[in-house]
Each structure stands twice: as C-alpha cells, then as structure tokens.
TORMARNU-587566 format. One record per residue (C-alpha): residue number from 1; residue in one letter; chain; x negated, z, y. Coordinates in steps of 0.25 Angstrom, whole numbers, plus 5000, padded with zeros to 4 digits. Example, Ala and Ser with C-alpha at 12.3 -4.5 7.8 and 13.67 -1.06 7.14 Angstrom:
<pamis>
 num residu chaine    x    z    y
   1      A      A 4951 5031 4982
   2      S      A 4945 5029 4996
</pamis>
This chain:
<pamis>
 num residu chaine    x    z    y
   1      Q      A 4594 5441 5309
   2      V      A 4585 5439 5321
   3      Q      A 4589 5446 5333
   4      P      A 4581 5443 5346
   5      A      A 4580 5454 5356
   6      E      A 4576 5452 5371
   7      S      A 4571 5462 5380
   8      G      A 4565 5464 5394
   9      G      A 4576 5459 5403
  10      G      A 4581 5466 5416
  11      V      A 4582 5464 5431
  12      V      A 4570 5459 5438
  13      Q      A 4567 5454 5452
  14      A      A 4565 5439 5455
  15      G      A 4550 5435 5453
  16      D      A 4548 5446 5442
  17      S      A 4543 5444 5428
  18      L      A 4549 5448 5416
  19      T      A 4546 5448 5401
  20      L      A 4557 5447 5390
  21      S      A 4554 5450 5375
  22      C      A 4561 5444 5363
  23      S      A 4560 5452 5349
  24      V      A 4567 5451 5336
  25      S      A 4576 5463 5335
  26      G      A 4573 5471 5322
  27      G      A 4563 5460 5318
  28      T      A 4552 5451 5321
  29      F      A 4548 5437 5325
  30      V      A 4544 5428 5314
  31      G      A 4534 5416 5314
  32      D      A 4544 5404 5317
  33      D      A 4553 5411 5327
  34      M      A 4555 5404 5340
  35      V      A 4559 5413 5352
  36      A      A 4566 5407 5363
  37      W      A 4570 5413 5377
  38      Y      A 4582 5409 5385
  39      R      A 4589 5413 5397
  40      Q      A 4604 5412 5402
  41      A      A 4607 5415 5416
  42      P      A 4621 5418 5420
  43      G      A 4630 5406 5420
  44      K      A 4619 5397 5415
  45      E      A 4615 5391 5401
  46      R      A 4605 5398 5393
  47      E      A 4591 5391 5395
  48      V      A 4579 5392 5386
  49      I      A 4566 5398 5392
  50      G      A 4557 5395 5381
  51      T      A 4552 5397 5366
  52      I      A 4541 5403 5358
  53      T      A 4538 5402 5344
  54      W      A 4534 5415 5337
  55      D      A 4523 5411 5328
  56      A      A 4516 5401 5337
  57      G      A 4520 5406 5350
  58      S      A 4523 5392 5355
  59      R      A 4531 5392 5368
  60      H      A 4540 5382 5375
  61      Y      A 4547 5384 5388
  62      A      A 4559 5377 5395
  63      D      A 4554 5369 5406
  64      S      A 4561 5377 5417
  65      M      A 4555 5390 5411
  66      R      A 4540 5386 5411
  67      G      A 4531 5394 5420
  68      R      A 4538 5407 5422
  69      F      A 4542 5410 5408
  70      T      A 4532 5414 5396
  71      I      A 4537 5416 5382
  72      Y      A 4527 5423 5372
  73      R      A 4528 5431 5360
  74      N      A 4520 5443 5354
  75      Y      A 4518 5445 5339
  76      H      A 4514 5459 5340
  77      E      A 4526 5463 5348
  78      N      A 4535 5454 5341
  79      R      A 4541 5448 5354
  80      A      A 4543 5436 5361
  81      W      A 4542 5437 5377
  82      L      A 4548 5429 5389
  83      H      A 4540 5432 5401
  84      M      A 4546 5427 5414
  85      N      A 4539 5427 5428
  86      G      A 4545 5425 5442
  87      L      A 4560 5427 5438
  88      K      A 4570 5422 5447
  89      P      A 4584 5427 5450
  90      G      A 4590 5414 5443
  91      E      A 4584 5418 5430
  92      T      A 4593 5430 5428
  93      A      A 4598 5428 5414
  94      I      A 4599 5433 5400
  95      Y      A 4586 5430 5393
  96      S      A 4586 5428 5378
  97      C      A 4577 5425 5367
  98      N      A 4581 5418 5354
  99      I      A 4573 5417 5341
 100      R      A 4574 5405 5332
 101      R      A 4570 5409 5318
 102      D      A 4571 5398 5308
 103      T      A 4584 5390 5313
 104      V      A 4591 5401 5319
 105      V      A 4591 5406 5333
 106      Y      A 4593 5421 5336
 107      W      A 4597 5425 5350
 108      G      A 4594 5438 5357
 109      Q      A 4604 5444 5367
 110      G      A 4596 5442 5379
 111      T      A 4591 5450 5390
 112      Q      A 4596 5450 5405
 113      I      A 4586 5447 5416
 114      T      A 4591 5448 5430
 115      V      A 4582 5443 5441
 116      S      A 4585 5448 5455
 117      S      A 4581 5442 5468
</pamis>
C-alpha cells in the first residue's frame, strides 16, 4: 500500500509564497512513480496543477498553472515539492498529491491552504 502524505499547508497572506511537500508515509518513492499535484477550491471541481516523474524528474504543468508554480523532487529527502509564488485569495483550496505506481493511483488526504486578502 502506498500512502502519500502532504505537509506544509496553512494560512498565508495574498502575495506570499508557500512550499508543500509530498512523501510516501512509511515508505519511499520508486523509479517509475509519477507524482501529481491537484487542488480543489470550495464549491469547485478538482484541478490538476502538474506532474513530475520520480526517476527522470520530467515535469508537466497545466496551462493555467505555468509561471507561478514549480514542482520538483529531491532524492535524498525522498520528497516531491510544490512551490507556489504570489498566492491569491481565490487559490484557497485543499492541495493534494497523488502517486501513480504501476497502474494504480494513490491519493493523499490533502492539506488546506487559506489565502487571506
């Protein structure tokens, strides 16, 4: 069983930057894993932010997320990261990572980010 675990959420001011991490609770990432970051704002559908492959570190972003969001991973820390710049009040949401391993996708519980104006 693969259990993603997000951390780093909280309350920030508009314009602040914040970095979230995604790890495998009780385990490690493996070569072919793909990590995806999503968010879901209140009353809205979940939307993808971007993805990164663990081994190669190849990154892809949703068009609307390019520019202010950066996804990266660190082998030594065994974590994937989502760095966000210039957060806006409308970006208050639950931010989640999922890990695709083989053909199965495992979801974390998510972490709340509240952006105050």
